[in-house]
C-alpha positions as CSV (number, residue, x, y, z in Angstrom):
1,M,-46.8,28.1,-8.6
2,S,-47.8,27.3,-12.2
3,L,-51.1,28.4,-13.8
4,S,-52.1,24.8,-14.4
5,R,-51.6,24.0,-10.7
6,L,-53.8,27.0,-9.7
7,N,-56.5,25.9,-12.2
8,T,-56.5,22.4,-10.6
9,L,-56.8,23.9,-7.2
10,M,-59.8,26.0,-8.2
11,K,-61.5,22.9,-9.6
12,L,-60.9,21.1,-6.3
13,A,-62.5,23.9,-4.3
14,P,-66.1,23.3,-3.2
15,S,-69.0,25.2,-4.7
16,T,-70.5,28.2,-3.0
17,A,-73.6,26.2,-2.1
18,A,-71.4,23.5,-0.5
19,V,-69.5,26.1,1.4
20,R,-72.8,27.6,2.8
21,A,-74.0,24.2,3.8
22,T,-70.7,23.5,5.6
23,V,-71.0,26.8,7.4
24,Q,-74.5,26.0,8.7
25,M,-73.5,22.5,9.7
26,Q,-70.4,23.6,11.6
27,T,-72.1,26.5,13.3
28,K,-74.9,24.2,14.5
29,R,-72.3,21.7,15.8
30,N,-70.3,24.4,17.5
31,M,-73.3,25.5,19.5
32,T,-73.0,22.3,21.5
33,A,-69.2,22.3,21.7
34,H,-69.0,23.5,25.3
35,A,-71.4,20.6,26.3
36,E,-69.0,17.9,25.2
37,P,-67.6,15.7,27.9
38,G,-64.4,17.1,29.5
39,H,-65.2,20.7,28.7
40,Q,-68.1,21.6,30.9
41,S,-67.4,24.3,33.5
42,G,-69.2,22.1,36.0
43,Q,-66.5,19.4,35.6
44,F,-63.8,21.8,36.9
45,K,-63.8,23.4,40.3
46,T,-61.0,26.0,39.7
47,L,-61.7,26.8,36.0
48,A,-64.7,28.2,34.1
49,V,-64.8,27.0,30.5
50,S,-67.0,28.4,27.8
51,S,-67.2,28.9,24.1
52,P,-68.0,32.6,23.4
53,K,-67.6,32.4,19.6
54,P,-67.6,29.6,17.0
55,F,-64.4,27.5,17.5
56,V,-63.2,29.8,20.3
57,F,-62.9,28.6,23.9
58,H,-62.5,30.8,27.0
59,V,-60.7,29.3,30.0
60,E,-61.0,31.4,33.1
61,L,-59.0,30.9,36.3
62,H,-61.7,30.8,38.8
63,R,-60.6,31.1,42.5
64,P,-61.4,34.8,42.8
65,T,-61.5,34.8,46.6
66,K,-58.0,33.4,46.7
67,F,-56.8,35.8,43.9
68,N,-56.6,32.7,41.7
69,A,-53.8,31.2,43.6
70,I,-52.9,28.0,41.9
71,N,-53.5,25.0,44.2
72,K,-53.0,21.3,43.5
73,Q,-56.4,20.9,42.0
74,M,-55.9,23.9,39.6
75,W,-52.6,22.5,38.5
76,Q,-54.3,19.2,37.5
77,E,-57.3,20.9,36.0
78,I,-55.2,23.2,33.8
79,K,-53.4,20.1,32.4
80,D,-56.7,18.2,31.9
81,C,-58.4,21.1,30.3
82,F,-55.7,21.9,27.7
83,E,-55.1,18.2,26.9
84,G,-58.9,18.0,26.2
85,L,-59.0,21.1,24.1
86,A,-56.0,19.9,22.1
87,I,-58.1,17.1,20.7
88,N,-61.5,18.9,20.6
89,P,-62.4,19.5,16.9
90,D,-64.7,22.4,17.9
91,C,-61.7,24.3,19.4
92,R,-59.3,26.3,17.2
93,A,-58.2,29.1,19.5
94,I,-58.2,29.6,23.3
95,V,-58.3,32.7,25.5
96,V,-57.1,32.4,29.1
97,S,-58.2,35.1,31.6
98,A,-59.0,35.2,35.3
99,A,-62.0,36.1,37.5
100,G,-61.8,38.6,40.2
101,K,-59.3,41.4,41.1
102,H,-56.1,39.8,39.9
103,F,-54.9,37.4,37.2
104,T,-53.1,35.2,39.7
105,A,-51.2,35.5,43.0
106,G,-49.1,32.5,41.9
107,I,-48.7,29.2,43.7
108,D,-51.0,28.6,46.7
109,L,-48.6,28.7,49.6
110,N,-51.1,26.7,51.7
111,D,-50.5,23.8,49.4
112,M,-46.8,24.2,49.9
113,M,-47.2,24.1,53.7
114,G,-49.2,20.8,53.2
115,V,-46.3,19.4,51.2
116,G,-43.9,20.4,54.0
117,M,-46.0,18.5,56.5
118,Q,-46.1,15.4,54.2
119,L,-42.3,15.5,53.9
120,A,-41.9,15.8,57.6
121,E,-43.4,12.4,58.0
122,V,-40.8,10.8,55.8
123,D,-37.3,10.2,57.1
124,D,-35.4,9.1,54.0
125,V,-34.1,11.9,51.7
126,G,-34.5,9.6,48.7
127,R,-38.2,9.1,49.4
128,K,-38.7,12.8,50.0
129,G,-37.1,13.4,46.6
130,V,-39.6,11.0,44.9
131,I,-42.5,12.9,46.4
132,L,-41.1,16.3,45.3
133,E,-40.2,15.1,41.8
134,G,-43.8,13.9,41.2
135,M,-45.2,17.2,42.4
136,I,-42.8,19.3,40.3
137,K,-43.5,17.1,37.3
138,L,-47.2,17.7,37.6
139,Y,-46.7,21.5,37.8
140,Q,-44.4,21.5,34.8
141,D,-46.8,19.3,32.7
142,S,-49.6,21.6,33.7
143,M,-47.9,24.8,32.3
144,S,-46.4,22.9,29.3
145,S,-49.9,21.8,28.3
146,L,-50.5,25.3,26.9
147,E,-47.4,25.1,24.7
148,R,-48.1,21.5,23.7
149,C,-51.7,22.3,22.7
150,P,-51.8,22.6,18.9
151,K,-54.4,25.4,19.2
152,P,-53.0,29.0,19.7
153,V,-53.4,30.2,23.3
154,I,-53.9,33.9,24.1
155,T,-53.5,35.0,27.7
156,A,-55.3,38.1,28.9
157,V,-53.7,39.5,32.1
158,H,-55.1,42.0,34.4
159,K,-53.6,43.4,37.6
160,A,-51.2,40.9,39.4
161,C,-49.5,38.1,37.5
162,I,-47.1,36.6,40.0
163,G,-44.8,33.6,40.2
164,A,-46.6,30.7,38.6
165,G,-48.6,33.2,36.6
166,V,-45.4,34.0,34.7
167,D,-44.9,30.3,34.1
168,L,-48.4,30.1,32.6
169,I,-48.3,33.1,30.3
170,T,-44.8,32.4,28.9
171,A,-46.1,29.0,27.8
172,S,-48.9,30.7,25.8
173,D,-48.6,31.9,22.2
174,I,-49.8,35.5,22.6
175,R,-50.0,37.8,25.7
176,Y,-52.2,40.8,26.2
177,C,-52.6,42.8,29.4
178,T,-54.3,45.8,31.0
179,E,-52.5,49.1,31.8
180,D,-52.6,48.3,35.5
181,A,-51.1,44.8,35.1
182,F,-47.8,43.9,36.7
183,F,-45.6,40.9,36.6
184,Q,-43.2,39.4,39.2
185,V,-41.0,36.3,39.3
186,T,-41.2,35.8,43.0
187,E,-39.7,32.4,43.5
188,V,-36.4,33.8,44.9
189,E,-38.5,35.6,47.6
190,I,-39.6,32.2,49.0
191,G,-36.1,30.7,48.8
192,M,-36.3,28.6,45.6
193,A,-35.5,28.8,41.9
194,A,-38.4,28.9,39.5
195,D,-38.9,25.3,38.2
196,V,-42.0,25.3,36.1
197,G,-40.9,27.1,32.9
198,T,-40.1,30.7,33.6
199,L,-36.4,30.2,33.5
200,Q,-36.6,28.4,30.2
201,R,-39.3,30.5,28.5
202,L,-39.0,34.1,29.8
203,P,-35.6,34.8,28.2
204,K,-37.1,33.8,24.8
205,A,-40.3,35.8,25.4
206,V,-38.5,39.1,26.2
207,G,-35.5,38.5,23.8
208,S,-33.0,39.5,26.5
209,Q,-31.0,37.3,28.8
210,S,-29.9,40.3,30.7
211,L,-33.5,41.5,31.5
212,A,-34.7,38.0,32.2
213,R,-31.9,37.3,34.6
214,E,-32.4,40.6,36.4
215,L,-36.1,39.8,36.9
216,C,-35.5,36.3,38.0
217,Y,-32.5,37.1,40.3
218,T,-34.2,40.0,42.1
219,G,-37.9,39.2,42.0
220,R,-38.7,42.8,41.3
221,R,-42.0,43.9,40.0
222,F,-42.3,45.1,36.4
223,E,-45.3,47.0,35.0
224,A,-47.3,46.8,31.8
225,A,-45.3,49.5,30.0
226,E,-42.0,47.6,30.6
227,A,-43.6,44.3,29.7
228,H,-44.9,45.8,26.4
229,A,-41.5,47.4,25.6
230,S,-39.7,44.2,26.3
231,G,-42.0,42.1,24.1
232,L,-43.5,40.0,27.0
233,V,-46.9,41.3,25.9
234,S,-47.9,42.5,22.4
235,R,-50.8,44.8,23.3
236,V,-51.9,46.8,26.3
237,F,-55.6,47.7,27.0
238,P,-57.1,50.4,29.2
239,D,-59.3,48.0,31.2
240,K,-60.3,44.3,31.7
241,E,-63.4,44.6,29.6
242,S,-61.5,45.9,26.5
243,L,-58.7,43.4,27.2
244,L,-61.1,40.4,27.0
245,S,-62.9,41.8,24.0
246,G,-59.6,42.2,22.2
247,A,-58.4,38.8,23.1
248,V,-61.6,37.1,22.0
249,S,-61.7,39.1,18.8
250,L,-58.1,37.9,18.0
251,A,-59.1,34.3,18.8
252,E,-62.1,34.6,16.5
253,T,-59.8,35.8,13.6
254,I,-57.4,32.9,14.2
255,A,-60.3,30.5,14.3
256,S,-61.5,31.6,10.9
257,K,-58.3,30.4,9.3
258,S,-57.4,26.9,8.1
259,P,-57.0,24.8,11.2
260,I,-54.4,22.8,9.4
261,A,-52.4,25.9,8.6
262,V,-52.6,27.4,12.1
263,R,-51.8,24.1,13.8
264,T,-48.8,23.5,11.5
265,T,-47.6,27.1,12.0
266,K,-47.7,26.7,15.8
267,E,-46.0,23.3,15.7
268,S,-43.2,24.7,13.5
269,M,-42.6,27.8,15.6
270,V,-42.5,25.9,18.9
271,Y,-40.1,23.3,17.3
272,S,-37.9,26.1,15.9
273,L,-37.4,27.6,19.4
274,E,-35.2,24.6,20.3
275,H,-33.6,23.8,17.0
276,T,-31.4,25.4,14.4
277,N,-32.8,27.3,11.4
278,Q,-32.0,24.4,9.1
279,E,-33.6,21.9,11.4
280,G,-36.7,24.1,11.5
281,L,-36.7,24.3,7.7
282,D,-36.4,20.5,7.4
283,H,-39.3,20.1,9.9
284,I,-41.7,22.5,8.1
285,R,-40.8,20.9,4.7
286,L,-41.9,17.5,6.0
287,L,-45.2,19.0,7.3
288,N,-46.0,21.0,4.2
289,K,-45.4,18.2,1.7
290,L,-48.6,16.8,3.2
291,N,-50.5,20.0,4.0
292,L,-50.1,21.4,0.5
293,Q,-52.3,18.5,-0.7
294,S,-55.1,19.4,1.7
295,E,-58.5,20.7,0.8
296,D,-57.8,23.8,3.0
297,F,-55.0,24.9,0.7
298,A,-57.1,24.4,-2.4
299,Q,-60.1,26.3,-0.9
300,A,-58.0,29.2,0.3
301,V,-56.1,29.6,-3.0
302,A,-59.3,29.4,-5.0
303,A,-60.9,32.0,-2.8
304,Q,-58.0,34.4,-3.2
305,L,-58.0,34.0,-7.0
306,T,-61.8,34.4,-7.4
307,K,-62.3,37.0,-4.7
308,D,-65.2,34.8,-3.6
309,E,-66.6,34.3,-0.1
310,K,-64.2,33.5,2.6
311,P,-63.5,29.8,2.7
312,V,-65.0,27.7,5.6
313,F,-62.8,24.9,6.7
314,A,-63.8,21.5,7.9
315,K,-63.0,20.4,11.4
316,L,-59.9,18.4,12.1
């Protein structure tokens, strides 16, 4: 980058007084972020949603008496919640944890029994297929809403993370867990293949087709130490309290960065998972030819050059 370009960027950067004014305004607005329509905990029956830090949202699976088994309502609410947070300008990073003893026991088998009863009333196999396709599509869209959300999602796992829980965490960006956490792809135990994302995302998360296939073919339990060694999780904490503190702290750090830069980084990394290196380079070039003209870029470069206060970025 040329010196003239840097000088231009510094001139574009707002004054310190303007930055302070922006900080005060954004902080005040963020205090009411959790009260916006679509994000109140009271509007969800299976999730508890809060904003513990500026621009950070905490989504808690909240069926503790059922070990957070994912029923039809939770599938729908996860989808609705993340689609809402995706367009919420007061949200820049999301932490997902769970209430109670376990992260999740996986899919609610009582729901599956209900589906079986519904199918029993239909004679035609084609019509049964239509019912099942709609159900599976909802489940897939629910988990994919984490990956599609342009805000980074950090999952904080304690104790059991079973079946659909693995679908959920592999759709997130960053995974932390406690020392007593364990993971299990249990679909083969109930006579089915995982169909909500684990078979597609777990091999990429652990970087080993061999390990992923072993886990999916056998349904065996694997502990936190193995999950950490394989790359499924990036940090292990001694207990749930320190786990949640670490996850929120990370989310707060991410939320302090340029939302344009973070959003574009996630978009590029998700895109590159399914495309060649060259296609990924072409994709990020198209994005950055716009983003390098943003105020965020000018502010951040100016702050680096002047060693001034950390820049505060406008909402998207």
